[in-house]
C-alpha positions in Angstrom: 8.2 -1.5 27.5 7.0 1.7 25.9 6.6 4.7 28.2 4.0 7.3 27.2 4.5 10.7 28.6 1.7 13.0 29.6 2.6 15.3 26.7 2.4 12.4 24.2 -0.9 11.1 25.7 -2.3 14.6 25.4 -1.3 14.9 21.7 -2.7 11.5 20.9 -6.0 12.4 22.6 -6.2 15.7 20.7 -5.8 13.6 17.4 -8.7 11.3 18.6 -10.9 14.3 19.3 -10.2 15.8 15.9 -10.9 12.6 14.2 -14.1 12.1 16.1 -15.4 15.5 15.1 -14.3 15.1 11.4 -15.3 11.5 10.9 -18.1 11.1 13.4 -20.8 12.6 11.2 -20.2 9.8 8.7 -20.4 7.0 11.2 -23.6 4.9 11.2 -24.8 4.0 14.7 -27.0 1.1 15.6 -28.4 0.6 19.1 -27.7 -3.0 20.4 -28.2 -4.8 23.7 -24.5 -4.3 24.3 -24.4 -0.6 23.6 -24.0 0.9 20.1 -22.5 -0.7 17.0 -20.5 1.3 14.5 -19.3 -0.1 11.2 -15.6 0.1 10.5 -14.0 1.3 7.2 -13.2 -2.4 6.4 -16.8 -3.5 7.0 -16.5 -4.9 10.5 -18.2 -3.6 13.6 -17.1 -2.2 16.9 -19.3 -2.2 20.0 -19.2 1.2 21.7 -20.5 2.5 24.9 -19.9 5.8 26.8 -17.2 3.9 28.8 -15.4 1.9 26.2 -15.1 0.3 22.7 -13.9 -2.9 21.2 -11.6 -1.2 18.8 -7.8 -1.8 19.1 -7.1 1.8 20.0 -9.4 1.7 23.0 -8.4 -1.8 24.1 -4.6 -1.2 23.9 -4.1 2.5 24.5 -7.2 3.9 26.3 -8.6 1.3 28.6 -7.8 2.0 32.2 -7.0 5.6 31.5 -9.0 8.8 31.2 -8.4 8.7 27.4 -11.1 7.7 24.9 -10.9 6.4 21.4 -12.5 8.3 18.5 -15.5 6.0 18.5 -16.4 6.8 22.2 -15.9 10.5 21.5 -18.0 10.3 18.3 -20.8 8.4 20.1 -20.9 11.1 22.7 -21.3 13.8 20.0 -24.0 11.7 18.2 -26.0 11.2 21.5 -25.8 15.0 22.2 -26.9 15.8 18.6 -29.8 13.4 18.9 -30.8 14.8 22.4 -30.1 11.4 24.0 -27.3 12.7 26.3 
């Protein structure tokens, strides 16, 4: 079992925030019944809401914690820029 310290979790979250800011402007968002859909670099899609995401980072590292994946963070930035949040 891997133990993540608060310091490690904080560093990982800082990286997610940085990536959300730097990559978020390039993400294409589509509103769906389940939330928002964003295309992945490999051509797939993740379903994203303000509370979660179907990406592996969120599913395995962020779910059940206060951390958020880059997609959730980028969605929040997108919604603010569009005046929807």
